[in-house]
C-alpha positions in Angstrom: -33.7 227.3 -18.5 -34.9 226.3 -15.1 -34.3 228.5 -12.0 -33.4 225.5 -9.9 -30.6 224.7 -12.4 -29.2 228.2 -12.3 -29.3 228.2 -8.5 -27.4 224.9 -8.3 -24.8 226.1 -10.9 -24.3 229.3 -8.8 -23.8 227.3 -5.6 -26.9 228.8 -4.1 -29.7 227.3 -1.9 -32.5 225.7 -3.9 -35.2 228.1 -2.8 -37.5 227.6 -5.8 -38.0 226.7 -9.5 -39.6 228.0 -12.6 -38.8 228.7 -16.3 -36.4 231.6 -16.7 -36.5 233.6 -19.9 -34.2 236.5 -19.0 -32.7 238.8 -16.4 -33.5 242.5 -15.7 -32.4 245.2 -13.3 -35.0 247.7 -14.6 -38.5 246.8 -13.7 -39.7 248.3 -17.0 -37.8 245.6 -18.8 -39.3 242.7 -16.9 -41.4 240.2 -18.8 -42.8 236.8 -18.0 -40.1 234.5 -16.7 -37.6 237.3 -15.8 -35.3 237.2 -12.8 -35.4 240.8 -11.4 -32.5 242.3 -9.5 -33.7 244.7 -6.8 -30.7 246.9 -5.9 -30.2 250.1 -3.9 -28.6 252.6 -6.2 -27.4 256.2 -5.9 -30.5 257.8 -7.5 -33.1 255.0 -7.2 -34.0 252.1 -5.0 -34.9 249.0 -7.0 -36.5 247.4 -3.9 -39.4 249.8 -4.3 -40.2 248.3 -7.7 -40.5 244.7 -6.6 -44.3 244.7 -6.8 -44.2 246.1 -10.3 -41.7 243.5 -11.4 -43.8 240.7 -10.0 -46.9 242.1 -11.7 -44.9 242.2 -15.0 -44.2 238.5 -14.7 -40.9 238.1 -12.7 -40.4 234.5 -11.7 -37.9 235.4 -9.1 -36.5 238.5 -7.3 -32.9 238.8 -6.0 -33.0 241.2 -3.0 -31.9 241.7 0.5 -33.4 239.3 3.1 -35.7 241.9 4.6 -37.4 242.9 1.3 -41.0 241.7 1.0 -41.6 239.6 -2.1 -45.0 238.3 -2.8 -45.9 236.2 -5.9 -42.4 235.3 -6.9 -39.4 233.4 -5.6 -37.4 235.5 -3.2 -33.7 234.8 -3.6 -32.4 236.5 -0.4 -28.8 237.7 -0.4 -26.8 240.1 1.8 -25.0 241.1 -1.4 -27.8 241.0 -4.0 -25.7 242.4 -6.9 -23.2 239.6 -6.5 -25.8 236.9 -6.2 -27.7 238.3 -9.3 -24.5 238.3 -11.3 -23.7 234.7 -10.4 -27.1 233.6 -11.5 -27.1 235.6 -14.7 -23.7 234.2 -15.6 -25.3 230.7 -15.8 -28.0 232.0 -18.2 -25.8 233.9 -20.6 -23.7 231.2 -22.2 -21.5 230.3 -23.8 -18.9 233.1 -23.4 -15.5 233.6 -25.1 -12.8 231.2 -23.8 -10.3 233.8 -22.9 -11.4 236.9 -21.0 -9.1 239.5 -19.5 -9.9 242.7 -17.5 -8.0 245.9 -17.0 -8.3 248.3 -14.1 -6.6 251.6 -13.2 -7.3 255.3 -13.1 -5.8 255.9 -16.6 -5.0 253.7 -19.5 -7.9 251.2 -19.3 -9.4 252.1 -22.7 -6.2 252.1 -24.6 -5.0 248.9 -23.0 -8.1 246.8 -23.7 -8.2 248.1 -27.3 -4.5 247.5 -27.9 -4.9 244.0 -26.4 -7.7 243.3 -28.9 -5.5 244.6 -31.8 -2.6 242.3 -30.8 -4.8 239.3 -30.5 -6.3 240.1 -33.9 -2.9 240.4 -35.5 -1.9 237.1 -33.9 -4.9 235.4 -35.7 -7.6 235.4 -33.0 -11.2 236.6 -33.3 -11.1 239.2 -30.5 -13.2 242.1 -29.1 -12.9 244.8 -26.5 -15.6 246.2 -24.2 -15.3 249.6 -22.4 -15.6 253.3 -22.8 -15.5 253.1 -26.6 -18.2 250.5 -26.5 -18.0 247.0 -28.0 -15.3 246.9 -30.6 -15.6 243.6 -32.4 -13.3 241.4 -34.5 -14.4 243.2 -37.7 -13.4 246.7 -36.3 -17.1 247.7 -35.9 -17.9 249.6 -32.7 -21.2 249.9 -30.8 -20.9 252.7 -28.2 -21.5 252.0 -24.5 -20.4 252.8 -21.0 -17.0 252.1 -19.4 -18.6 249.1 -17.6 -22.2 248.4 -18.8 -24.7 246.9 -16.4 -24.3 243.2 -15.7 -27.1 242.1 -17.9 -25.8 244.0 -20.9 -22.2 242.9 -20.2 -23.1 239.2 -20.0 -25.4 239.5 -23.0 -22.7 241.1 -25.0 -20.2 238.3 -24.1 -22.7 235.6 -25.1 -23.5 237.4 -28.3 -19.8 237.8 -29.2 -19.2 234.1 -28.5 -22.0 233.2 -30.9 -20.4 235.3 -33.5 -17.1 233.3 -33.1 -15.2 235.7 -30.8 -12.8 233.7 -28.6 -10.9 236.5 -26.9 -12.3 239.5 -25.0 -10.6 242.3 -23.1 -12.8 244.6 -21.0 -12.4 247.7 -18.8 -13.0 247.0 -15.1 -13.9 250.4 -13.7 -14.1 251.0 -10.0 -17.9 251.5 -10.3 -18.3 248.3 -12.2 -16.2 246.3 -9.7 -17.9 247.8 -6.7 -21.3 247.1 -8.2 -20.4 243.6 -9.5 -21.3 244.5 -13.1 -18.8 242.0 -14.5 -19.0 239.0 -12.2 -19.5 235.4 -13.3 -17.4 234.5 -16.3 -13.9 233.2 -15.8 -11.3 236.0 -16.0 -8.0 234.5 -17.1 -6.0 237.6 -16.3 -6.3 241.1 -15.0 -4.1 244.1 -15.5 -3.3 247.2 -13.3 -2.2 250.3 -15.2 -2.1 253.2 -12.7 -3.8 254.8 -9.7 -4.5 258.5 -9.0 -7.3 260.7 -7.8 -10.6 260.4 -9.6 -14.2 259.5 -8.9 -14.3 260.8 -5.3 -17.8 261.9 -6.1 -18.7 258.2 -5.9 -16.1 256.7 -3.5 -15.8 258.2 0.0 -12.0 258.2 0.1 -8.9 257.3 -2.0 -8.7 254.2 0.1 -12.2 253.1 -0.8 -11.5 253.9 -4.5 -8.3 251.8 -4.4 -10.1 248.9 -2.7 -12.8 248.9 -5.3 -10.2 248.5 -8.0 -8.5 245.8 -6.0 -11.5 243.6 -6.2 -10.2 242.6 -9.6 -7.1 241.2 -8.1 -8.6 240.0 -4.8 -11.7 238.3 -6.1 -12.5 238.5 -9.8 -9.4 237.0 -11.5 -9.6 233.2 -11.6 -7.6 231.5 -8.9 -5.4 229.9 -11.6 -5.0 233.2 -13.4 -2.4 235.9 -13.8 -2.1 239.6 -13.0 -0.2 242.0 -15.2 1.1 245.0 -13.2 2.7 248.2 -14.5 5.4 248.3 -11.9 6.3 252.0 -12.2 3.3 253.3 -10.3 3.5 254.1 -6.6 0.7 251.7 -5.9 2.1 248.8 -7.9 4.0 247.1 -5.1 0.7 246.7 -3.1 -1.0 245.3 -6.2 1.8 242.8 -6.7 1.7 241.8 -3.0 -2.0 241.0 -3.3 -1.5 239.0 -6.5 1.2 236.9 -4.8 -1.0 236.6 -1.7 -3.7 234.8 -3.8 -1.1 232.7 -5.5 -1.8 234.3 -8.9 1.0 234.5 -11.5 2.5 237.9 -11.5 3.6 239.4 -14.9 5.5 242.5 -13.9 5.9 245.2 -16.7 7.8 248.5 -16.9 11.2 249.8 -16.0 10.8 247.9 -12.7 9.4 244.9 -14.5 10.6 241.3 -14.5 12.9 240.6 -17.5 12.3 236.9 -17.2 8.7 236.4 -16.2 7.4 239.8 -17.4 8.6 242.6 -19.5 11.3 245.1 -18.5 11.4 248.4 -20.4 15.1 249.0 -21.0 15.1 252.2 -23.1 12.7 254.6 -24.7 13.2 257.4 -27.3 10.6 259.5 -29.0 10.6 259.5 -32.8 8.8 261.7 -35.3 5.8 259.3 -35.6 6.0 257.3 -32.4 8.7 255.9 -30.2 11.5 253.4 -30.2 11.6 251.1 -27.2 13.8 248.2 -26.1 12.5 245.6 -23.8 13.8 242.5 -22.1 11.6 239.4 -21.9 12.4 235.7 -21.2 16.2 236.3 -21.5 16.0 238.3 -24.8 16.3 241.9 -25.7 13.7 243.1 -28.3 13.6 246.4 -30.1 10.2 247.7 -31.0 9.3 250.7 -33.1 6.0 251.6 -31.6 3.8 253.8 -33.9 2.1 255.6 -31.0 3.0 259.0 -29.5 3.3 259.2 -25.7 5.4 257.4 -23.2 2.3 256.3 -21.3 1.1 254.7 -24.6 4.2 252.6 -24.4 3.0 251.6 -20.9 -0.4 250.7 -22.2 1.0 248.8 -25.2 3.3 246.8 -22.9 0.5 246.0 -20.5 -1.5 244.8 -23.5 1.4 242.6 -24.6 1.6 241.3 -21.1 -2.0 240.2 -21.1 -1.6 238.4 -24.4 1.6 236.6 -23.3 0.2 235.8 -19.8 -2.8 234.0 -21.3 -1.1 232.5 -24.4 -0.8 228.9 -23.2 1.2 226.3 -25.1 -0.7 226.9 -28.4 -0.8 230.7 -28.1 1.2 233.3 -29.9 4.9 233.5 -29.4 6.7 236.5 -27.9 8.1 237.3 -31.3 4.6 237.5 -32.8 3.4 239.7 -29.9 6.2 242.2 -30.2 5.9 242.2 -34.0 2.2 243.1 -33.6 3.1 246.0 -31.3 4.9 247.6 -34.2 1.7 247.6 -36.2 -0.7 249.0 -33.5 -3.2 251.8 -34.5 -4.0 254.8 -32.3 -7.0 254.5 -30.1 -9.9 256.8 -30.7 -9.6 260.0 -28.6 -6.3 259.0 -27.0 -3.7 261.4 -28.3 -5.5 261.3 -31.6 -4.2 263.7 -34.1 -7.3 265.4 -35.4 -5.9 267.8 -38.0 -3.0 269.9 -38.9 -3.8 273.6 -39.0 -3.2 275.9 -42.0 0.0 277.1 -40.3 1.2 273.5 -39.8 0.4 273.1 -36.1 -0.9 269.6 -35.3 -4.0 269.4 -33.2 -4.4 266.5 -30.8 -7.5 265.3 -28.9 -7.1 263.3 -25.7 -9.5 262.0 -23.0 -7.3 263.3 -20.1 -9.6 264.6 -17.4 -7.5 264.1 -14.2 -4.5 266.1 -13.1 -2.2 263.1 -13.6 -3.5 262.3 -17.0 -3.1 266.0 -18.1 0.4 266.0 -16.8 1.2 262.8 -18.7 -0.2 263.9 -22.1 1.2 267.4 -21.8 4.7 266.1 -20.9 4.5 263.8 -23.9 3.6 266.5 -26.3 6.2 268.9 -24.8 9.0 266.7 -26.2 7.5 267.3 -29.7 6.9 271.1 -29.4 9.3 273.5 -31.1 7.1 276.5 -30.3 4.2 276.7 -27.8 2.0 274.1 -26.2 -1.6 275.4 -26.3 -4.1 273.5 -24.2 -7.9 273.7 -24.2 -9.6 271.9 -21.2 -12.3 272.0 -18.6 -13.8 269.8 -15.9 -17.0 267.8 -15.8 -19.9 268.8 -13.6 -21.5 266.6 -10.9 -18.1 264.9 -10.5 -15.2 265.1 -8.1 -14.9 268.8 -7.3 -11.6 268.4 -5.5 -9.6 267.7 -8.6 -10.6 270.9 -10.5 -8.0 273.2 -8.9 -5.3 270.6 -9.3 -6.2 270.3 -13.0 -5.7 274.0 -13.3 -2.3 273.8 -11.5 -1.1 271.1 -13.7 -1.9 273.0 -16.9 -0.5 276.2 -15.5 2.8 274.5 -14.8 3.3 272.9 -18.2 1.3 274.6 -21.0 2.4 277.9 -22.6 -1.1 279.0 -23.3 -4.3 277.6 -21.7 -8.0 278.2 -22.4 -10.4 277.0 -19.8 -13.7 276.0 -21.3 -16.8 273.9 -20.6 -16.5 270.1 -20.6 -19.8 268.3 -19.6 -21.3 270.8 -17.1 -24.2 268.4 -16.4 -26.3 269.9 -13.5 -23.8 272.4 -12.3 -23.2 276.1 -13.1 -20.5 276.0 -15.9 -19.1 279.3 -14.7 -18.6 277.9 -11.2 -16.7 274.9 -12.6 -14.5 277.1 -14.7 -13.8 279.4 -11.7 -12.7 276.3 -9.6 -10.3 275.3 -12.4 -8.9 278.8 -12.7 -8.1 278.9 -9.0 -5.3 276.5 -9.9 -3.8 279.2 -12.1 -4.0 281.8 -9.4 -2.0 279.4 -7.1 0.8 279.0 -9.6 3.6 281.6 -9.7 4.5 281.0 -13.4 0.9 281.1 -14.7 1.1 284.8 -15.5 -1.3 286.0 -18.1 -1.2 282.9 -20.2 -4.7 281.7 -19.4 -8.0 282.7 -21.0 -11.6 281.7 -20.3 -14.0 280.9 -23.2 -17.1 279.2 -22.1 -18.2 278.0 -25.5 -16.1 274.9 -26.3 -16.3 275.4 -30.1 -15.2 279.0 -29.8 -12.3 277.9 -27.5 -11.1 275.4 -30.0 -11.4 277.9 -32.8 -9.4 280.5 -30.8 -6.6 278.0 -30.0 -6.3 276.9 -33.6 -6.3 280.4 -35.0 -3.5 281.5 -32.7 -1.3 278.4 -33.3 1.7 279.0 -35.5 4.2 276.7 -37.1 6.1 274.7 -34.4 3.1 275.0 -32.0 1.0 272.0 -30.8 -2.7 272.3 -29.8 -4.1 269.9 -27.2 -7.9 269.6 -26.7 -8.3 267.6 -23.5 -11.1 266.1 -21.5 -13.7 264.6 -23.8 -11.6 262.4 -26.2 -13.9 260.0 -28.1 -17.2 261.5 -26.7 -19.8 262.5 -29.3 -21.8 264.9 -27.1 -21.8 267.5 -24.4 -24.0 266.8 -21.4 -26.0 269.8 -20.0 -28.5 269.4 -17.2 -29.2 266.7 -14.6 -31.7 263.8 -14.4 -34.7 264.2 -16.6 -33.6 267.7 -17.6 -30.3 266.4 -19.0 -29.6 267.0 -22.7 -26.8 265.7 -24.8 -25.8 268.2 -27.5 -23.9 266.7 -30.4 -20.2 267.6 -30.0 -17.1 265.8 -31.3 -13.8 267.5 -30.5 -12.1 265.8 -33.5 -14.8 266.9 -35.9 -15.0 270.5 -34.5 -11.2 270.8 -34.7 -11.3 269.8 -38.3 -14.0 272.3 -39.0 -12.2 275.1 -37.3 -9.0 274.3 -39.1 -10.6 274.3 -42.6 
């Protein structure tokens, strides 16, 4: 493909030409004919590697105007990440016809995966991209990041399209949105699930964090597209206002949803193996027996249904098909996943909850199923937002009957210092009493919780969910030790 053709397709100035063979943001992956993206990152400055990229054969370099580029076409841009994404989108083609994106502090992973499942049950070849990796139409999963880099993301989309995938749902994280990791392809609809404190190690303020997420609504969703909004979150009215301001179709979901042009949740009742919900949509009331535990999973499932309905078109699935598919949904890996039942009959659940709000949601959900005690094992990640640690401790102190504070992913921090910060939340809570213990070794903590669980109790292992390793160390010294909460729970319960 010619550089001039890509520049024209992206609406950019015709500053040069040459044969393009690929795109790279790592100078070590540059080969003859590559377009290199030179970006300023948190830990490295790609602009410093422009000479190395040119020496390796880069035909063009996308960088800020002041960067010196000799021996290759300089595509100067004030926002080089955005310009690079627009160019790359013209190279990685074709892509699936229907692409939707989900943003929010909690619920992204479940919503994209449940969207994929509904599409599949409605007869479409669908995939999801996010924290769980790329889950394809055949249920196979390749692990990945919440939002992979733009080259990997676009390459994945093109690869899925070549395999016959027509529908894709992906997680739009605040990092990915702020760094333009998923720009270019037409996004038919976006969804907003929730907003609460997280990632303030990366974003300067909560306002900056929210604005990063709002790029999905303000810029990324196609101008003829739709936005599905879970209307029961305090930030939802602002999201809806922005959607209307752009002239996007608003599909409002939740107890405050739109019963005609969205989905209104009319009633909800927990059952032994899930929950029974009644919703209103397009003038009809529909009863759904949802086979997922947790009120917030009902929210995720309804957002997923909203995405499918909002992008259905005249030949798409009917509402009856979509709600029928909801009754056959499968739990998402590491999201209130029942790992095992102990020898005493206590169920052990694993969940990815790693913010105060997420912990409250999952504990409140399990509380309605507990006859005895709710036993919670949790910790906080290192090199991440320190401000939420005390609040996590406060949340667990208020709801759990017994808590064990353990190590999560300490990364480059002292694990003992992280645990101490979490434990401060217990010291601040009047009803915490002596119900909290500290066990640094995560396996030992899980074993201790399962061994003390009696019939009628429920054990929750929170924080790591689907993750397959425990990260210790920082940078080149970082090591990932194999660790799967589900597998460890099963071993400890054997």
